[in-house]
N, C-alpha and C positions, 0 to 999 in steps of 0.2 A: 807342141806339148804345153808351152806357156799359154797358148790360147785356150787350151782345154782347162787349165788351172784358173785362168781368168774367168771363164764361163761358169765354172763350178763356184767360184767365190761370189760372183754376182747372183747366182741362183740361191746361194745360201743366205746372202743378205736379203734377197727378195722374200725368201721363205720366213726369215725372222721378222721382216716388216709385216708380212701378212699375218703371221702368228701374233705379233704384238697388236695388230689391228683387231684381230678376232678377240684377244683377251680384253682390250679396251672396250670393244663393243659389248662384250659380256658384262664388264663392270658397269658400264652405263645402263645396260638393260636391267641388270640386277638392282641398281640404284633406283631406277624408275619404278620397278616393281615394289621395292621396299617402301619408297615414298608413298606409292598408291595404297599399299597395305596399311602403312602407318596412318595415313589420312582416314582411311576407312575405319581402322580400329579406333582412332581418336573420335571419329564421328559417332561410332556406335556406342562408345563408352562415355558419352556426354553426361556429366553428373549434374544433379539438381543443386542449384545454389540460389539463395535468396539475394535479390538484387535491389529492390526498391519497394517503398510503401507510400501510399497516398490515401487521404489528404495528410497535411502536416499536423493536424489536430483533430481528435475524435474522442467521443465519450461513449458511455453505455447507451446502447440502442442504435449507434451509428454503424456504418459499414465501411471497412477499410479494404483497399485493393493492394494486393501484394504481387509483385513481379518476381517470377522464379525462372532463372535461366534453364533452358533445355526441357521445359515443362511439356511443350507440344510434342517433342520427339519421344519423351518418355511415355506420354499417353498413347501416341500412335504406334510405336515400335515395341515398347515394353509392356503395353497394356496396363499402364498405371491408372488406377481409379482415383481421381482427385478427391473423392469423398473419404479416402483413407488418410488424407493429410490433416494435420492439426496445427492450430496456431500456437506459437510460443511468444510470450511476452516477458522480457527480462529473465529469460531462461526457464520460465515456468510454462509447462505444457498445459493448455486448457483442453481437456479431453472432450468436453461437451460442445466445443465450437468447431464444427466441421467446415472444410473448405468447399466452396461452390465455384464451378467454372464461370469465368466472367468473359474473357477474351483469350482463347487458347492460341490464336494466331500471334498474340502479343505476349504469350506466356504469363497471363494474369489470372489470379484467383481472388475471390472475395470472402471475407469473414465478417459476420455480424457480431458485434461486441455485446453479448447478452450474459448477464451474471446468472449463475446456476447455484442452487443450494446443494448440489450433489457433493458427497464427501470427497470425490476425486478432485474437485476443483476448489474446494473451500479454502485450503491453505494458499493456493495461488491468488485467489481474489483478495484474501486478507492481506497478502504482501503487496498487491497492486493498489488497493483502495485504502488500507489502514494508515493512520497518522497522516492525513492529507496535508500538504503544504498550504500556506496562506493563499498563495496564488491560485490554488485549485487545479494546477497542472503538474503532471509528473512525466518526465521524458522516459520513454520505455523503448527498449530494443525489440525488434521484430524478427521472428524466425519461423520456419516451417519444417515439419517433420512428420514421419509416420507415427501413428498412435503407439505409445509405449517405447518409442525409439528416440535417440538424440536428434536434435534439429540439424538440418543441412547447413553446411558452411555458407558464408556470404561470399559473393563474387568479388567484392571490393576489399575484403579483409576485415572490415568493420561492419557490424550489423546495421541495417537501416533502422531508423527510429522515427517516432512521432510523439507529439505531446498528448498524453492521455488526460482527458478532462475528468478528474475525480469528482468535481462538482462544478456546475455552471454558475457563474457569478450572479447573473440577473435573477434567476429563480431563488438563489440562496439569499440575496439581499432582500427580496420581497418577503420571503419566509421569515427572515430575521426581523424585518420591520413589523410584520404582523405579530410575531411572538413578543417583541419588545413592547408594542402597544398594549397587548393583553397583560403583560407583566406590570406596566406602569399603571394601568387601570386597577389591577389587583392591589398594588401597593397603596394607591389612593383610597380604595375601599377599606383596606386593613387599618389605615389611620383614621378614617372618618366614620367608620361603622364598627360593628362587633362581629365581622365576618369570621375572624380567627380568634375570638375571645370566648372565654367560658360563659355559660349561661347562669342566670340566677334561677333558683328553684321557684316554683309558683308560690306566691304569697309573701315573698321576701320584700320587706318595705324599702330596701335600698335599691331594688331593681330599676326604679324609674329615674334615679338621680345620681347614679355612680357607675362608672365603667369598671368592669371586672378585669381579671388578669388575662394575659394572652394564653391561649390553650395550646399545650404541647401537642396534643393529638391532632388538632385542626391544622397546626403549622406543619406537622409531618405529612398530613394528607395533601396540603397545598404544595409542599416540596416535591413529592413524588408525582403529583399531577403535572407540574411544569417541567420536571425533568424528563418524564416519559413523553410528554407532548413535544418538547423541544427536540428530543432525540428522534422522534418519529418524523417531524418536519424536516430535519436535516437529512436524514436517510432518504426520505421521499424525493427531495429535490436533487439528491446525488444520484440515486439509482433509477428514479422514475417508476419504482415499484411500490405499491402500497399494500399488497396482499400478503407479503411474506416478511413483514418487518416486526410486528408485535409478537413477542415470544410469550410462552405460557408463564414463565417466571415474572415477566413484567405485569401480567394480569394478576398474579398472586400478590405482588408488591402493592398494586393498587387496591386489591381486596383487603389485605391486612391493614393498610393505612386507612382505607375507608371504613372498615369494620371497627377499628379502634376509635376513629372520630365519632362514628355513630353511637358506639357504646358510651363514650365520654359524654356526649350530649344527653343520652338517656339517664346517665347518673346525675348529671347537673340538674336535670328537670324533675327529679324525684321530689315529692312534697317534703318541705323542710320540717324536721322534727323540732318540737319546742326546745329551745336552748335551756340549759340549767340556769338556776337563779343567778349564779355568779357571773355567767356569761351574758345575761340579759343586758341590753344596752351597748354591748361591745360592737364596734363597727366591723363589718366584713372586710376581708383583705382588699386593699386598694391596688390598682395598677401602678407598677413602678417601671423600671427599665425592662426592655424586651427580654433579654437573657435571664434576668432575675425572675421575671414572671414565669418563664418556662421551667425553671428549676425549683420553684418554691411551692410549698403547700402552706397550710395554716400555721405550721410550726417552723417555717423557714426553708432553707435549701434541703432538698430531699434526695437521697441516694438513688431511689428507683427512677426518679425523673432524670437524674444525671446519667444513669446507665442507658436509658432509652434514647436520650439525645446523642450520646457518644456513638452508640451502635448505628443510629440513623445516619450520622455524618460519615462514619466509616463505610457503610454500604453504599451511600450516595457517591462517595469519592470513587470507590471501586467500579460502580456502575458507569459513571461518566467517563473515566479513563478507559475502561474496556470498550465502551461504545466508540470512542475516538480512535483507538488503536485498531479495532477490527472492522469498523463501519457496519456493525450489526448490534442489535440490542443484546446485552449480556444474558447468559443462561446460568443463573445461580443454581447451585446444587441444593438438595433438600435440607442439608444441615444449616446452610446460611439462612434459608427461609424460615426454618424452625427456630433459629436463634432470634430472628426478628419477631416471630410470633410470640416466643416466650417473653421477650422484652416488653412487647406491647401488653401481653396478658398480666405481667407483674405490675405494669403501670396502672392498668384498670383495677387490679385487685387492691392496690394501695390507695386508689382514688376514692373508693367507696367510703372509707371513714372520713375523707376530707369534707363530704357534704352533710355529715351528721351534725 
């Protein structure tokens, strides 16, 4: 009887051992299956992440290479079209800069840094190019994302970055040297000749032996000439584009200043009327200090001249600051241009009696 009990106990223990083995084998098998499924799931759900960018410095017209983790897999398995991806710089999506496949085996895309006048990118380019530092370089973060969607995260936690060349120093200094030489030549001519002085009317006996006052209209014309010329040169060496720099408002400014200067010369060259008897023998106005000449007529400091000079300085300041902040030539509205036209018209209207 005891033998039977012993046999039954051993059989029970063996059954328990076998059952435990079966359960353990099931757990191990289930773990293997879960690990395999987890690996397959993780592999199939590989997310795009921006990893690196090269070269370390690039400017407009250059090509940058961006490495994006899982790009090849997304293209092969998810049928992702790389042309749907857009470049992000400092968080600004550039909708007109499309990605181009470069080396999908290495998960790399290329982007050409080309400025666009499209309204969709205008704000982004203003933020990237405006108010450039003295060094001409600006460190920018790089990202990639679908058009109209947020950019993908970076694989390292921080976005890759490169130095964006707002302007290149060598062309900039060449342009600055050329503009400086032209300005020095003009200043020399202004002091040694009558290039920005009023004209004597024909027949005036003092025309041959006396220098006249500095001309407000001619000085305004010279100011806008060098301002727009300098702005054009700076933007050209910065962007490499010369076809989309000059704005219609800049042409209007040149037209108003040039027209005012032309009308002033025409007024100055009218035949002089015989002076009254009391004024015969009185010497014509002589050149004095530069600012005093600009503001004076035959009666002294004149309000219409002061008004024209003040508005010219105000508009010039707005023009220069706006061009620096946006890296584009400003677009004045019709009211500001009308204001300048009225100021110039009043100056010419009051100038007519000056030559009588």
